C-alpha positions as CSV (number, residue, x, y, z in Angstrom):
1,X,-17.9,31.2,-6.6
2,X,-17.3,30.9,-10.7
3,X,-14.7,28.2,-11.4
4,X,-12.0,29.6,-13.9
5,X,-10.6,26.2,-15.0
6,X,-12.0,22.7,-15.7
7,X,-9.1,21.4,-13.1
8,X,-10.5,24.0,-10.6
9,X,-13.7,22.4,-11.0
10,X,-12.7,18.9,-10.9
11,X,-10.8,19.8,-7.6
12,X,-13.8,21.4,-5.8
13,X,-15.9,18.4,-6.6
14,X,-12.8,15.9,-5.2
15,X,-12.9,17.9,-2.0
16,X,-16.8,18.5,-1.9
17,X,-17.8,15.0,-2.7
18,X,-14.8,12.3,-2.2
19,X,-12.4,14.1,-0.4
20,X,-13.0,12.1,3.0
21,X,-12.4,8.5,1.3
22,X,-10.5,6.5,-1.4
23,X,-11.7,7.1,-4.8
24,X,-10.8,5.5,-7.9
25,X,-10.3,7.5,-11.2
26,X,-13.3,6.0,-12.6
27,X,-15.4,6.7,-9.6
28,X,-14.3,10.3,-10.0
29,X,-15.0,10.5,-13.5
30,X,-18.8,9.7,-12.5
31,X,-19.1,11.9,-9.4
32,X,-17.6,14.9,-11.4
33,X,-20.4,14.8,-14.0
34,X,-22.9,14.6,-11.2
35,X,-21.4,17.3,-9.4
36,X,-21.2,19.7,-12.5
37,X,-25.1,19.3,-13.3
38,X,-25.9,19.2,-9.5
39,X,-24.4,21.0,-6.8
40,X,-22.6,23.2,-9.0
41,X,-25.3,24.1,-11.2
42,X,-27.6,25.1,-8.5
43,X,-25.0,27.3,-7.2
44,X,-24.3,29.0,-10.3
45,X,-27.7,29.4,-11.6
46,X,-28.5,31.4,-7.9
47,X,-26.5,34.3,-9.8
48,X,-27.1,33.7,-13.6
49,X,-29.4,31.8,-15.8
50,X,-29.5,28.6,-17.2
51,X,-28.3,29.5,-20.8
52,X,-25.3,31.5,-19.0
53,X,-24.4,28.1,-17.4
54,X,-23.6,26.4,-20.4
55,X,-21.6,29.1,-22.2
56,X,-19.8,28.7,-18.8
57,X,-18.9,25.3,-19.0
58,X,-18.1,25.9,-23.1
59,X,-15.7,28.7,-21.8
60,X,-14.2,25.7,-19.6
61,X,-13.9,23.5,-22.5
62,X,-16.7,20.9,-20.9
63,X,-18.8,21.1,-24.0
64,X,-18.9,17.3,-24.8
65,X,-20.4,15.6,-21.4
66,X,-18.8,12.4,-21.3
67,X,-15.5,13.1,-23.2
68,X,-14.5,16.6,-22.2
69,X,-15.5,15.9,-18.4
70,X,-13.5,12.4,-18.4
71,X,-10.3,14.5,-20.0
72,X,-10.7,17.4,-17.3
73,X,-10.7,14.7,-14.5
74,X,-7.9,13.0,-15.9
75,X,-5.6,16.1,-16.5
76,X,-6.5,16.8,-13.0
77,X,-5.1,13.6,-11.8
78,X,-2.0,14.1,-13.7
79,X,-1.7,17.7,-12.5
80,X,-1.9,16.5,-8.6
81,X,0.0,13.0,-9.1
82,X,1.8,13.0,-12.0
83,X,0.9,10.2,-14.8
84,X,0.8,6.6,-14.5
85,X,-2.5,6.5,-12.5
86,X,-3.0,2.9,-13.6
87,X,0.0,1.4,-12.5
88,X,0.8,0.1,-9.1
89,X,3.6,2.5,-7.6
90,X,3.7,2.1,-3.7
91,X,5.7,4.5,-1.8
92,X,8.3,2.4,0.9
93,X,6.1,4.0,3.4
94,X,3.1,1.8,2.6
95,X,4.7,-1.2,2.8
96,X,6.3,-0.6,6.3
97,X,2.4,0.3,7.4
98,X,1.4,-2.9,6.3
99,X,4.0,-4.4,8.9
100,X,2.8,-2.3,11.6
101,X,-0.8,-3.3,10.8
102,X,0.6,-7.2,10.9
103,X,2.0,-6.2,14.6
104,X,-0.8,-4.1,15.6
105,X,-3.8,-6.7,14.8
106,X,-2.2,-9.6,14.7
107,X,-3.7,-10.5,11.2
108,X,-4.3,-14.1,10.8
109,X,-4.6,-14.6,6.7
110,X,-4.8,-12.2,3.7
111,X,-8.1,-11.2,4.0
112,X,-7.8,-9.8,7.9
113,X,-4.7,-8.2,6.8
114,X,-6.7,-6.0,4.3
115,X,-9.1,-5.4,6.3
116,X,-6.5,-4.1,9.2
117,X,-4.4,-1.9,6.7
118,X,-7.7,-0.1,5.5
119,X,-8.4,0.2,9.2
120,X,-4.7,1.4,9.7
121,X,-5.0,3.9,7.0
122,X,-8.6,5.4,7.1
123,X,-9.9,5.4,11.0
124,X,-9.4,8.5,12.6
125,X,-7.4,7.0,15.3
126,X,-4.7,5.3,12.6
127,X,-1.9,6.7,10.3
128,X,-3.6,10.0,10.1
129,X,-2.7,10.9,13.3
130,X,0.7,10.7,12.7
131,X,0.3,12.5,9.3
132,X,-1.4,15.4,11.4
133,X,1.5,15.9,13.6
134,X,4.2,16.0,11.1
135,X,2.5,19.2,9.9
136,X,3.2,22.4,10.5
137,X,-0.5,23.6,10.1
138,X,-3.8,21.9,10.3
139,X,-5.0,20.2,7.3
140,X,-8.3,18.6,6.2
141,X,-8.9,14.9,5.7
142,X,-9.3,15.6,1.9
143,X,-5.5,16.7,2.1
144,X,-4.8,13.2,3.7
145,X,-6.5,11.2,1.1
146,X,-4.6,13.0,-1.4
147,X,-1.6,12.3,0.3
148,X,-2.5,8.8,0.4
149,X,-2.9,9.0,-3.2
150,X,0.3,10.4,-3.8
151,X,1.9,7.2,-2.0
152,X,0.1,5.1,-4.1
153,X,-3.3,4.2,-2.5
154,X,-6.3,5.4,-4.4
155,X,-8.7,2.5,-4.0
156,X,-9.4,-0.6,-1.9
157,X,-8.1,-2.6,-4.8
158,X,-4.9,-0.9,-4.4
159,X,-4.8,-1.8,-0.8
160,X,-5.8,-5.4,-1.9
161,X,-2.4,-5.2,-4.8
162,X,-0.1,-3.6,-1.8
163,X,-0.9,-6.4,0.8
164,X,-0.3,-9.0,-2.0
165,X,2.9,-7.6,-3.1
166,X,4.0,-7.7,0.3
167,X,3.3,-10.8,0.9
168,X,5.4,-11.7,-1.9
169,X,8.4,-10.6,0.4
170,X,7.0,-12.0,4.1
171,X,5.0,-15.0,2.7
172,X,5.3,-16.3,6.4
173,X,4.0,-13.1,8.0
174,X,0.7,-14.9,9.7
175,X,3.5,-17.0,11.6
176,X,3.0,-16.2,15.3
177,X,6.9,-16.3,15.3
178,X,7.0,-13.7,12.3
179,X,5.0,-11.8,13.8
180,X,6.9,-11.5,17.0
181,X,10.0,-10.8,14.9
182,X,8.3,-8.1,13.4
183,X,7.1,-6.5,16.8
184,X,10.8,-7.3,18.2
185,X,13.5,-6.8,15.1
186,X,16.9,-8.2,16.0
187,X,19.4,-5.4,17.4
188,X,22.4,-4.8,15.2
189,X,25.1,-7.2,16.2
190,X,23.0,-9.2,18.3
191,X,21.4,-12.5,17.6
192,X,17.6,-12.8,17.9
193,X,16.1,-15.8,19.6
194,X,13.0,-15.4,18.0
195,X,14.4,-15.0,14.5
196,X,16.4,-18.1,14.9
197,X,13.6,-20.2,16.3
198,X,11.7,-19.3,12.9
199,X,14.8,-20.3,11.0
200,X,15.1,-23.6,12.5
201,X,11.3,-24.2,12.3
202,X,11.7,-23.5,8.7
203,X,14.2,-25.4,7.8
204,X,12.9,-28.1,9.6
205,X,10.5,-28.6,6.7
206,X,13.4,-29.1,4.4
207,X,15.0,-31.3,6.3
208,X,12.7,-32.9,9.0
209,X,15.5,-35.0,10.8
210,X,18.6,-33.2,10.9
211,X,22.0,-34.5,12.0
212,X,24.1,-32.6,14.5
213,X,26.4,-31.5,11.9
214,X,23.4,-29.8,9.6
215,X,21.9,-28.2,12.6
216,X,25.4,-26.8,13.3
217,X,25.7,-25.5,9.7
218,X,22.4,-23.9,10.1
219,X,23.3,-22.0,13.2
220,X,26.7,-21.0,11.3
221,X,24.3,-19.7,8.3
222,X,22.2,-17.7,10.7
223,X,25.3,-16.0,12.8
224,X,27.3,-15.4,9.7
225,X,24.5,-14.2,7.3
226,X,21.9,-12.8,9.6
227,X,22.5,-9.0,9.2
228,X,22.6,-9.6,5.3
229,X,19.9,-12.0,4.4
230,X,16.4,-12.6,5.3
231,X,15.1,-15.6,7.1
232,X,13.6,-17.1,3.9
233,X,17.0,-16.7,2.0
234,X,19.0,-18.2,5.1
235,X,16.2,-21.3,4.4
236,X,17.2,-21.2,0.7
237,X,21.1,-21.2,1.5
238,X,20.7,-24.1,4.1
239,X,18.5,-25.9,1.3
240,X,21.4,-25.3,-0.9
241,X,23.7,-26.8,1.4
242,X,21.6,-29.8,2.0
243,X,21.2,-30.7,-2.1
244,X,25.1,-30.4,-2.3
245,X,25.4,-32.7,0.5
246,X,23.2,-35.2,-0.6
247,X,24.8,-35.0,-4.3
248,X,28.1,-35.7,-3.1
249,X,26.9,-38.7,-0.9
250,X,25.3,-40.1,-4.0
251,X,28.4,-39.8,-6.2
252,X,30.3,-41.5,-3.3
253,X,28.1,-44.6,-3.4
254,X,28.1,-44.7,-7.0
């Protein structure tokens, strides 16, 4: 069937050649040229001659092989996903999925986490199952990968950047206690032993030998602030308390 616009032709290319995987904008540009002068040309010339094929490309404003073709892909991308395709802009759903990957696969390092997030996003038994269960009608895998692109994941590099951004928020993500905390988050209003144990362990790096008073202060920080602060922020609060205490002791000695 003859395409009515360049954007429609790009969409066909995406669905037929790249719709079952993550693909970058540059990869799609290369694939589009190959598709037009490959599968689409063969399909077209079954009914028309080659001269009519090139006239058809002129009508679609695909005269210049590189410039016009790249422009068509970029315009298709903006229509589908909006502008800003070169910037990392991830939906909150993706950060939740990174945490799920850590819990499900018990990732031990950054490389493993990137691998595990990729599996969760791309394997037939992964996130796609939940995506399909939320639809009113059956959709193809190409629609699923378009959905991932709208969330912010277009290429493997996007997954790596996503993981790095998430690790900035959770630098202790590979700690066993932290992973237990991810798997069993504290209930509202009730202290969580795993969370408290992690706080004590991290605070011990700030002050290896705590006095009874310091341990009590740490517990108070936890019980008063566990609903509003992360474990890392509570450690920072404890560290600030230790610095203030040391400064006070120094002034008394002086």
